[in-house]
N, C-alpha and C positions, 0 to 999 in steps of 0.2 A: 872532725872526721864524721861525726854523727850527722852533721848538717849535709855533708857530701852524700852519705847514704840515703838520707831522706830525699835529697834532690834526684839521686839516681832512681830511687823507687818511684817517684812521681813521673820521671821520664819514661820508665818502663811501662807504667800504667797507660800513659798516653800512647805509646807505641802499640800496645796491645789493643786498645780501643780503636786505634786507626786501622789495625789489621782485622777488626771485627772478632777478636779472640778474648775469651774469658776462662777463668780457671774454676774448677770444682774440687770438693773434698767429700768423699763418700764415707759415711759412718754406718757400717752394716749392723751394728747393735741397735742404734736408735732408728735406723732406716730413714736417714735424712741426708740431704746434700747441703753442704755449706758453699754458697755461691759468691763469686766476685761481683763488684759493682756492675760490671758490664752485663753479667747474666741477670742480675736483679732488674736492670733496666729493660733488657731484652724480654724477659718473661713477665714483667709487670709485678714483681714480688714486693711485698711490704717490708720484708726483712731478708737477711741472708740465709734463712733456713727454708728448705724445700723438701717436703716428704717425698719418698720414692713414689707413692701412689699418685700424688698430684702431678709429678713429672710424667708418669705413665699416661695420664689422661691428656697431656699436651701433645703426645705423639699422634700423628695421623693414623686413622684406623687400619690402613692396609699395612702399616709397619709395626704396630704395637706388639704383636705376639713375637715376632722375631727379635726385636730390640730388647724386650724384657727377658727373653730366654738367654740372649747373649750376655746381658748384663749380670744375670744371676750366676754365671760360670766364673766370674772375676775371682771369687774366693778360691778357686781351684786352678787358675791359669794366670800366666804372667802378662798376657797380651790381650788387649781389648781396643778395637778401632772400628767405628761404624759411621755411615753417612745415611741420614734419614730426615724427613720433613717433620716440623712441629708447628703448632699454632701459637704464635707470639703475639705480643701487644701490637705488633706491626703487620699482623696478617701471617699468612703461611710463610715459613722460612725453612730453607735447607741448612742443616748443620753437620759438621764433621767433628765427632767426639772421639777422643783418644786418651787412654790411661797411660801415664809415663812413670808412675811409681806406686808401689804397694808395700805396706809394712804391717807388722803385728806387734801390738803393745805388750807390755809386761803381763798384763792380765789376759792376754790371748785375743784381744779385740782386733779385728781386721779394719785398716784404714786405707782407702785408695785415693790417689791424686790424679787429676787429669785436666784437660782443657777442651773447650768447645770453640769452633770457628764457624762463622756464617759463610756459606758459599753460594754460588749461582745455582739456579734450579736446573739439574741435569735432564729434566723431562721436557724442556721446552726449547730444544735446539732445532727448530724447524727453519728452513731457508725461506727467503722471500719468494723464490720461484715456486716452492711447494704451496705456499699460501695463495699465490696468484692462481696456480692450477686448480687448487681446491675451490677458490671463488669462482673461477670460470666453470668448473664442473657444477657447482651449485646453481649458477645462473642458467646453465644449459638444462639442468634438472627442472628448474621452474618453468622454463619455456616449453620443454617437452611435456610436463605435467599438464600445462594449460592447452597445448596442442592436442594431447590425448583426450582431455576432457571434451574438446570441441569435436573430436572425430568418432567417439564411440557412444553407443547408447547404454552400455553397461557401465554405469557410473560407479557401481560398487567395485568392479574390476579395476577401474582407474585408481580409486582410493587405496585399494590393497597394494597396488604397484608402487604408489607413492610411499606407503609405509615401508615396503621392502627396501626402496632406495634410501630412506632415512636410516633404517637398521644397518645397512651396509655402510653408509657414509660415516656414521658414528661408531661403527663396530659395537653397537649396543646389544642389550640383552632382550629388550621388549619395547615395542612401539604400539601405542594404543590410542583409541579415540573414545571418549565418554561423551555422552549426550544427556542434557537434563530434560526432564518431562515438562510439559506445557506449563504446569503450576510452579515449576522451579523448586520442587520440594525433594526430588529424588534424581538419581542418575544411573545409567547403565553403560557397560562397555559394549559398544556396537561394532568395533573393529579391533583386531589384535594380530600382530605379527611378532614371532618370537624367534630367537636364535635356537640353533639345533639342540644345545645342551640346556635350554631353559624350558620349563614346563608352562603350557598355556593355562590362563586363569580366567578367560572370558566367560566360561560357563558359570562360574561362581560370582561374577562381578555384575550382577543384575539387581535392579531395584534397590540400590544402596541409598540410604537417607543422607541428605546433605547436611543435616544437623549433626551427623556423626563426624563430619570433617569441617568444623566451623572456620578454622584459619584458612585452609586451602580454598574453601568456597568463597569466603569474603574476598580473598586476594584475586581469584579468577573472575568473580563478578565485577570487581573494580577494574577488570580488563588489564590486570598486571600479571606478568609471568612469574613462575616459580623456578628459580635456577639455583641448584644446590650442588656444590662441589663435594660436600659431605653433610650428612645428616646432623652433624654438630652445629651447622649454620642455622638450623631451625630455631625460631624464637620459643620462649617458654610457652607462649599461647598455642603452640602447635604440637603439644605433647601427645594428643590423641593420634594425630596423623603420624608423628615420629614412631610411635609404638607399632603402628600398622606397617610402615615401611621397613622397620627393623626386622619384623617377622618375615618379610619377603626377601630379606638379605640384600636390599638395595644400598648401594654405596653413593652413587651420584645420580642425579635426575634433572631433567628440564621439561617443564610443562608451560604451554602457551594457550591462552584462551582463544575460543572460536566464537565470534560475535557477529551479529547483524545490527548495524547502528550502534546504539549504546546498550544493547542487551546481550549478554553472554548466554549461549545456548549449549555450550560444551567446551571441551578442550582436547588438545593433542599433546601426548607426552612420550618421553623416551626414558627408559630406566637402564642403568648399568650396574651389574651385580658382581662383576669380577674385578673391578678396579675403580680408581677415582679419576675423574676427568676435570680438567680446568676448562670451563666453558668460555668461549669467546663471543664477542658481539656478533661476529659473522655467523656463528652457529645460531644465535637467537634470531637474527634477521632472516636467515634461510628458513629456519623452522616456522617462524611467524608467517613468512610468505606462503609456504605450503599449507599452513593452517587456514590462511585466507581462501586459497584455492579449494581445499577440501570443504570449507564452510560453504563456498558457493555450490560445490558438487552436492552436498547434503540438502541444501535448500532446494536445489533443482529436482533432486530425487524426491523430496517431500512433496513438491508441487506436482511432480508427475504422478505420484501415488494418489493425491487428491483429485487430480484430473481423471485418472483412471476410474476412481470410485464414482465420480460424477457420470462418466461415460457409461459405466455399468448400470448406474441407476436409471439413466435416461434410456439405455438399451432395454432394461427390464420394463420400464414404462411403455416404451415403444412396442414391445412384444405382448405385454399383458393388458394394456389398457383396452376398455370395451369400445373405444371409438376407432373406426377404421381410418387408416392413413394411406394416402396415395401420393406419390410424387410423379409429376408429368415432365417430360422434356418437350418444350414447344418446338415444333418444326416450321420453318419459313421457306418460302420459295425464293427465287432470285430477286424478286421485287420487295422482299421482306414482308410478305403477306402471310398471315397464319394460315396454313393449310392442313396441318395434322398435328398429332402429338404422340409421344411414346411413353408407355408405362415403364418407369425405371426403379420404382420401389413401392412395395405394398407390405403392410403388416398383417399378422395373423388374424386380427379382428376383421379384416376385409373378407377373408374366406368364410369366417364364422357368420357374418351378417349377410353375405350374398349367396353362400352355399356353393361358390365357384372356386376351383383351385387357383392359387396364385399363379402357378406356372402357365396357365392359359392366357395370362395377361402380361407377365413380366417380359420386358424388352420387346413387346409387340406394339405396333401402331394402333391408335384408336380406331382408324378406318378398317383395320383387319379383325377387330373384335365385335362379337354379336352384342347388341345392346337394345333395350326396349326404347331408348331415347334415340331418335334419329341423329345421324352424324352431323348434319347441318345445324341442328339445335345445339349439339355439344360444342361445336366450334363458335356459335354465337355467344354461348355462355362464357367461353374462354376469352373471346374478344372483349366482351363486356367488362371482365376483370381489369383489363389494361385501360379501357375507356373510362372507367368509374373509379380510378384511383387504386387499382390493385387488390380489390376485395369485393366479394359478393357472397350472399347466402341465399338459400331457398329451401323450400319444402318439396320433396319429390315422392310421388306415390307409384309404388309398383302395383299396378292394377291387377296383374295376374295373381298376385299373392296377398293383395289387400294390405300391404305393408307400407308404412310411411317412414321416410328418411329426412333427417335434417342435415343439409348439405352446406358446408362452408368452403369457399374457394378464395385463395389469395396468391398473389404473385410473389414467389420468393426472390425472383430476378426476372430479367427480360427473357430468359430462356427456360425458366422452371416455374411451374404452378403446383402448389400444395393443396390437397383436397382432405378434408375431414368430414366424415358423415356418421351419424348414429341412428339407431332405430328409435323413432319416437311414436311408434304405433300406439302404445299404451297411453302416452301423453295426449296424442291426438284424439284417442277414443274418450279420454277423460274430459278433454275440452268439449267434445260433442255432447258428452253426457251432461256436462255442466251447463252448456247452452240450452240443452233440452230441459234440464231441471229449472233453469232460470225462466224459460218460456212458461213452463208448467206452473212455476211459482207465481209469475206475473198474472197468468191467466186465472189461477186460483184466487190471488189477491183481488182481482177485478170481479170475479164471478161468484165467489163464495157467499152463500146467503147469510152472512153475519157482518155486522159492522166492525170495521178495523180502524183504529186511530193510532198513529205513531207520533210520539212526542220526543223531542230531544232531551238532553240531560237537564235542561233548565225548565222543562215542562211546557215548551212551546210546541204547539201542533205543527208537524211537518208534513203529514200525509194522512189521507183517509180514503176509504174505497167507496164505490158506488152504493153499496148497500148501506153504509153509514150515512151517506148523504140522504138516502131515502128515509132512514129512521129518524133523522133530525130535521128533515124538511129543508134541505139545502138545494139550491139551484146550481150553484158552482162551488168548486172547491175553495176558491179564493175567498169566499165569504167567511169561511172559518179558519183557514190557514193563518197561523200567527197568533191565535188566541192562546192564553196561558192556562194550563191545567189548574193552577192554584187560584185562579179568579172565577172558576166555574161556580155560579150561584147555587147549584143544586148539590154541591159537595159540602158536607159538614166540616167544621174545623178539625174534628178528630180524623176524618177521612183524609183531609189535606195533609195532616201531620204524618199519616201512615205513608202517603206518597213521598213526603220529604225523607221519611226513614227508609225508602226504597224497599218497602214490604211487598211480598207476593200476596195478592188479595183476591178473594172471590166475595162479591157483595151484590145485593139487590138494591135497586135504586128507583125511587118514585121520581121521575124526571118531569118537573113542572115547567112548561114551555112559556108560561106567563112571566117567568123570572129572567128570561134570556134575551130580551129585546135589546138591552145594552151590551150583551156579550157577543151576539152575532144575529143576523136576520134569518128567521125561519118562517115557513108557511104553516108548520104544524101548530096545533092548539091543544090545550088540555094537558093531561098527564099520561105518561107512559110508564109501565112497569118493565124496568130493564134488568137483565142479568149481566153483570159486568165482571170480566176477568181481567185483572190488572197485573202486569208482570214487568219487573225491570230487566233490561238486557245489558249484558256485559261483553266487552271484547275478549279476545283470547288471552290478554294479560290481566284480566280480572278488573278492568277499569269500567265503571258505569258509563253506558252510552246512551240508551233509550228507554222510554216507557212505551209499552204496547198495551192498548185497551181493546179487548174483544167484547163486542156488545151484541146481544141478541134480545129479541122480544121474549117476554116471560110466557107467551101464549103457547108455545110449543117447547116446554122445557127440555124434554128428552131429545128431541131432534136437535135443538140448539146445543145441548151438551155434546152430542156426537160430533157435530160440526166443529165445535170448539177443540175437541180432542184431535180431530184430523188436522185442524189448522195448526195446533201445537206441534204435531209431528213434523208438518211441513216447515214450520218455523225452526225447528231443531235442525233441519237440513240447511237452513240459512246459516245458523251458527256454525255448522261444520264447514261451510265454504266461505266463512267470513274473510279469509285472507285473499280472496279473489273478488275484485270489484266489477260491478256491472251497472249498466245504465240503459235507459231508454229516453229517446229525445226526438222531438219534432222541430227541426231547424226553422220551419215556417211559422209555427205558432209560439215557439220558444217554450213549449210545455214538455216536461220530462221528469225523470226520476233517476236517482242514483243511490246505491247504498253507501254507507260511510267508507267502506274500504276502497271504494272507487276514488273518493276525495283523498284518502290517505295516500293511495298509490301515486297520485298526481301531486302530492305535497300541498294540497289545497285545504283551506278551512271548510268544514262541512256547512258552515252558514253562508258560504259564498254562493250566490245564485249561479245556476249552471250556465246561463247565458254569459256570465262573466268569466267562464272557464273555457267552454267550447269555442273554438275559433280564436282564442287568445293565447292560452297555454303559457302563462307568465313563468312557470317554473320548469318548462322544457327547454332543452338545448335549442338554441336559435335554429339550427339546420333541421332538427327533428320537428320543431314547431311549424316551420315553413312547410315541411313535407306533409304533416298531418292536416294543416289548414287546406293545402291544395287537394288532399284526398277527400275532405269534406265537400269542397267545392264541386269536385268531379262526381261524388255521389248525388249531391243536390241537383246537378245538371243532368243526371241520368247517364253519365259516361261509364261509370263502374257501379257494381252492385255490392262490392265488399272491398275491405281494406285490411291487409295484415302486415303490420310493421313492428319493428323493434325500435324503442324510443329511449332517449336519455332524460332523466328527471334530475334537476339540480336540487339537492336536498339542503345544501349549505355551500358557502363559498369554497370552491375547490373539491367538493364531494358530490357525487351523483350516483344514481341507481338506474338499472335497466328494466324497462317494462316491455312485454309483448302485448300489442293491442290488436284485437280482432273485432272488426266492425262490419255490420251487414245491413243492407237495406231491407227491412221486413215488409214494409208497405210503400208503395210509391204511386201517389195519385195527387200531383201538385195542383191539378185543376180543382180538387176539392180541399185544397190547403192541407193535405195529409201526406207527409213523408215521415215514416217511422224508422228511426235508426236504433238498432240495438247493438251494444258492444260490451266486450269484456276486456279488462286489463289485469295482468298479473305479473308479479315481480319475478324476473329472471336474472337478478344481479349475480346470484351465486353461480348459475350456469355460465353466464358470460365470463365471470372471473376464472372458472375452470378452463373454459375455451382459451382465454388469454394466457393463462398460465402454461397450458400445454404448448401453445405456439411459442411463448417466450422461452420455455425450457428447451424446446427443440432448437430454436435459433441460438440459445446460449451455448448449448453443447457443441453445435457446429462451429460457433465463433471462437469458443475456447480452444478447440482442436486447431483451427486455422491460425489463431494467434501464436500458439506454441510452435507450430511448424514454421510460421513466418519468422518468428524471433530467432529460432535456432539457425534457419537457412541464412538469414541476414548476418547474424553474428559470425557464423562459420565463414561466410564469404568475405566479410569485412576484416576479420582477423587473419584469415589465411592469405589474403592478397598481399598486405605489407610484409607479413612473415616470409612469404615466398620470395619477395624482392630482397629482404635483408639477408636470408640464408643464401640465396643464389648468388648475389653480388659480393657477399663476404667470401664465398668460395673463389669467385673470379678474381677478387682483389689479391688473394694469396698467389694465384697463378701468373699474374701479369707483372712486368717490370716497367711498363710504359707509364711515365708520370702522368700524362694527360688522361689515360684511361683510369688510372688510380683515382685521380681527382673526380672523374665522372662517376666511378663506382661509389666513391665515398659520398658524393652529393646525393646519389640515389639512395644509399643506405640511410643518410641523415634525413631525407625527406620522408621515407617510409617509416623510419623510427618515430619521427614527429607524428606521422599519421596514426601509427599504432598506439603511441602514448595518448594522443588526443581521443582515439576511439575508446581506450580503456577508461580514460578520465570521464568521457561522456557516459559510458555505461555505468560507472560507479556514481556519477552525479545523478543519473536518471534512477538508479536503484535507491539512492538515499532520498530523492524527492518522493518517489512513489511509496516508500516505506515510512515517510514522515519523519525521517531522522536527519534531514539536511539542516545544517546549523548556519545561522546568519550572524554576522558580527557587525553591529552598527557603530558608527563613529563619525567623526567630523569629515566632510568632503567639500573641497572647493571644486565646484562643478566645472567652472571654466578651466581651471588647471587640469582636471581629469580629462576633459574632452580634448584639450590641446595635447596632452601626453599621448592619448590614443591616436590622434591624427598623426603626430610626429613619429610614433612607433610604427604604424602601418605604412606610412609614406615610404619608408625605406625599401619595403619589398613590393610596393605597388607598381602597376604598369605606368610607365612614364606618360602614356597618352591619356591617363585618367587622373584628374585633378581632385585631390581630397581637400574639401573646404569645411571650415568651422563656421557655420552659417549664423542665423539669428540667435542671439543669447543676451542675457542680462549683463549689465556691467560688473555686478558682483552677485554671486549666488553661493551661499554656504548652507549646506543641508546636512541632516543626520540620516545616514543610511549605510548599507554594506557596500563598501568600495569594491571589493573583489567581484561581487555578483553584478554590480553596475557596470564594471569594466567588462566582465564576461559577456553580458548581453549586447552592449554597444559593439564590441569587437566582433561578435558573431554576426550582427547586422552588416557591418562594414565589409567583413570578409566575404559574406554571402554576395553582397553588391558587386565586389571585385570580380567574383567568378562569372558574373553575367554582364559585366560592363566592359567593353573593349576600348571605348573612347568616351570623352565627355568629362563628366564630374560626378562626384559622390559628396553629398552635403550632410554634415551632422549639425543639428540644431536642437534647441529646446525652448519651451515657453512655460510660464507658471500662471495658473489661473484656477480659481475655485478649489484652493487647497490641494491642488495636484500639479505635479511637474511632469511635463510630457516631452519625451525625447523622440526625435525622428531622424531617420537616415533615408535620404532621397537620392536615387541614382538615375542616370539617363541610359540604362541598359535595355535589355530585350523585352522587359516586362513579363507579366504572368498571365496566362489565359484565364478568363473568368471561371471556368469549370475547375481549375486547379487551386484557385485561391482559398476555397473553403477548407481544403485539406492541407494547406501548406504547413500548419503547425503540428501536423500528426507525425509520429515517429516514423522514420525511414522513408519519408516522402522526399523525393529528389526530382527537380524539374528536368534535369538532364543527367542520365545515369552515367554519362561519360565525364562528368565534372567530378573531381575528387571530393570526398566528404563522406560522412557516415549517415547523413540523413537524420541525425539526433539532435543537432544544434538548436534548431528553431523549437522543437519540442521541449528541450530543456529550458530554453528562454521562456517559453509560455508558462511552464510550471514554476520557474523562479519568480516571474512577475506576479503570478496569481498568489503564491505564498507570501509575497511581500505586500499584498493587499492592492495590486494594480490590475491593469488591463492591458491587452496586447492586440495588435491588428495590422493589416496591410491594406493599401490602396494601390492599385496598379492598372495600367493600360498597356495592352500588348503592343510592343514596337516602340513605346515611348518611355518606359521606365516604371519604377516602383517606389513606394514610400512605405517603409516598415516603421511602426511607431509603438511605443508603450508609455503608459503613465503610471506614476506611483504617488502615494500620499506625500504631500510636501511637508516635511518636518524641519522647520527652521532651527539651525544649530545656534545655541546661545553662546555669545562671544565669551572667551576665557581670556581676560586681560593679563594673566600670568603666563600664558603660553609662550613658548620660545620659537622664534623663526630660525630653523636650522639652515636656511638657505642664504641668510644675509649676515655673513660674518667675514670679517677681513682676514681671519686666520685660516680660512678654509683651503686655500690653494697655495701652500708653500711650494716653491720650485727649487731644484738643484742648480748647479752652476750652469748646466747645458740648457736651462729653460724648460725642462720637462718635469712634470709633477711626480712626486715620490709617493708611492703606494705601499703600504705595509700589508703583507699577506700572512695571516696567522693560519697555518695549515700543517698538520703533523704528517700527513701522507704524501710521500714523495711524487707519486703519479699525479695526484690532484694538484699539487704545487706546480709540476711541470706543465700541466694543461693550462692552468691560469696564467702562468708567466709567458707561455707561448702565445696566448691570445693577446696579452697586453704589452709585451716588451717593446714593440715597435713605437708605442705611443707614450709610455710611461716608464719611469725608473721603478724597479721592483726590489723590495727587500723582504726576507722571510723570517718569520718567527715559528718555531716548531711546537710551542706550547703556550698556555695562557700567561704564565709568568714572564716568558721571554717577550711576548707581545707587549705587556705593560712596560717592561724595561726599555724596549726599543722605541716605544712611542715617546717615552720621556726624553731619550737622547736624540732621536731623529726628527720628531715633530712632522710626521708624514701628513700629506693633504687628505688622505682617505685611507680607511682600514677595511680590508676584506677579512671577516672573522669566521673561522670554522667553529661550530658549537662544541663538537665532541673532541676534546684534546686531552692529553695526559697532564699531570700535575695540577693544572688549573683549566677548567673548561672555559668555553668562549663566553658564556653568559656572565660569569664572574669577572672575567677579564674586561668585558664591556662595562660592567658596573664601575670597576676601578678607573677605567679611562674616562668614563663620563664624569666621575667625581673630579677629575683634573681638567676636563674640557667638555662642557655640556653641548658644544656646537659642532664638533668634528663629525663628518659622516662616517658611520660605521655600518657596513652592510654584511648581514649574516648570510653565510653560504653553507648549506647543511643538507644532509640526506634525510632529515626529519621533515615530513611534508604535510603534517596534520595542521588544522587551524589552531589547535591548542599550542603546538610548537611555535607557530608564527606569533601568536599572542605572547608566549613567554619571551621570545626574542625581542619583540617591540617593548614589552614591559621592562626588560633589562636595559634598554637604552639604544637598541639598534634602530637605525634610520630607515633601513629597508630590509627585504628578506628575499633571497634566491634559493631555489632548491635544486639539488643534483638530481639528474644529470645536468651539467651547466650548458646553457645555450650561449655560444660566443656572441651572437648578435644581441641577445637580451643583456648579457654582461656588459658589453660596450655601451649600449644605450643607457643602461643604469648608471654607469660611471660618468657618462657624458652629462646625464641629468644633474648629477651632484657636483661635477667639476666645473661646469660652465656657470 
């Protein structure tokens, strides 16, 4: 009998467990539950005792207060029955708890008995239709948000509308956007939308330190979302964040990062304070999509603000700069001859410099305005601009006011000329004063009644004047030039040392001419008493340059002293103008003189003879050297009397400076072998740089504005066109019952969907490339197989009158490169060729030489005009605007090739065809002897009894499985697995020829299922089909064992081609 009772008890326990029922006993004195084995397992207890408080903490937050209050009344009532959610060891579970008995012991203690049964979640009774409608609404919301973004200039308004849609869709309490500062150290709330009963907090959420939320910051910067059904799901490391959220009364939340490339710059979030919410993957995907759109909006808004700042900066520069600015519109007659011009823009400096109101000139023709320059002369200057390369400059004198202007003219386009001019009156007067001073100084040097000797830093005599020659009995300068100061026999060793010490000296010298016969030849005899003033000279940087000796006879000491003092004053003037070089030169006798700065300006050594500089100009830009040489020839021939030019001096490879050279013929008597040229050169590099920067700044501002407008116009048109077709024909599709029309409409919708998808992909690719975040994945590539696959794939949709040929190639070529990018470039080349080739052939070929592999696509199409070839790889360039395409493909190809270390180009002859080519570094792939050939296995193609191959489709979504089976059921036998576990089991029992594997499935995901099947058969083709489209997702699939990878939405043609590739 006892055995029977034990047996019955065991059976009862089994029945209770099968029914998900467990019993409990409540001891109100000890405040503990005594739990059955089922409850111990459900709640993860280590014993059968469970304190009341511990059980209270297992109850979901929104039910805690009500359930605890209800349970506390058991002492005073006979009925207790409640349904509520708890957190079990198996996740959130809904339970039904009921008291079936209560008793009071002899000592007055109350004991209650009851049971708990696990039940289905009553909150998740949504129908499939509701889910589909919600997904359609969210898809429409994304399209509407993108369209609004393209149609409005108020990006902030679009963002706020998106946040309002999110708040309504989730019935949330608060939706917000936080953005990080540039340093990534703080954050602030930039947008917030709240429900009516929720108070706004944006004002207080500014300049928050990221270090105060370490867990949330680390998660979001790793570009992972934060999705919380309850705050109890937060890890222990998130205690700081949890305390903040608890104070705000938040129960559930979802936050998704906003990123550009691999850098997170903020996040989008939604809070719910009045209830808990079970977030779905669809919720996350929708919110993440909107976050991407908002991120694009914010980046564009930031770019617009920066562009506005630059526009304001250049506008201020335009208004306040001291240089006058004029923009002319060139007017042509019917024969395209320049006949007039119109003033279309003038800045305030024009009015200030000319004293004439801008309104007298604005929008008027040049022929209608009064000017001191004849109109024919004005037109000749304008014509000269276009004849001489679009740029000229000149100095103009307003004789009525004795004002000089420096004028620069350049052609901004064939129809516009820009003019800059500035008042150089003071500079011009300074040059004249300098020229006058130089003449005065030279005359002084020649005629002053004291001897002057100039030695270089090594003590070698470089120059002396006529009086010095007279004092020392010299017939010609050359008899003494080159002698060394330290070898003078009349200088004592102490005096020579003082010279070496660069001392400033005054001394008397008894000069004995009998000692100088070996030093130089002199006609003087005897001894002279000389008074010598010796002074070292330094350049503006303090470097020792020269010795100067001033020598007078001691017979007239006072007079000589005064003369020396006057000369010292003049020589101080030389030091003041040391930065300006000047020279005197007789090209017939090769006699002349130049100060050191003249040599320095020309980047010449001061020891170089002038005849090795003038007429040669080794350091000048070749064009300027030729111009200056021709000018000297014209002055020698008497054709011109002066020369004023700006020249470029090459100071080092790749570096140059600008000089302004003014040269005049002072004396011209070639019959007497006397042509005296005097010239000045001075450095104008800084002035030229300012002029160049002003021109570049103006051009940059105009270019930035044009690029922004062009980009928005192109994108608006390119996106709006396929959207219009998709929306329009979708509406027509609903209204028609004609099958043929439906097929036409579906075909149009499909083509425009592909075009829109390609456009968005191109924009994203271009964005990644330009931001430097584009990822390349290198691996083994069989080039012959790759080319053959591309030819085979494109041949299906190519015009039958065009033959696609795989041309010259190596027998075997295995390289290491990025297969996807290589395919993308070649496919783009061939698709472009198909657009412009109506008959003939298109040939894909490659060659390998000099460590490079060169691919080429040659067609027999219409060819490309020469003037369009240089711009063919620029964005939005299209040879024919009526041919479909975004105009981005070749630009993306160019960027991809250059980032992969290669080059790209085109060769074309109009009417005969084109050859697009690119070359990449040839990286030979090292053979892996352990690699497995997945295509050579006898077990690959098992067939059923009807001779058709069996394909296992692992897909948990009915609509996706219906689409795949509809595409493939005519050619293959299809069997379905609804989760990863079922996929593994059906593979074992059915041995299919190929498996189509969804990645995200319940119970077991596709990656784990692939690994288990690979362990059983490493050679069966497994093709991943998933909505995850990032390169990292593709790499995860291939690493798990997938043979290939297709992304949703599924292209029927691509699916069939991929299956054919692995089934044949």
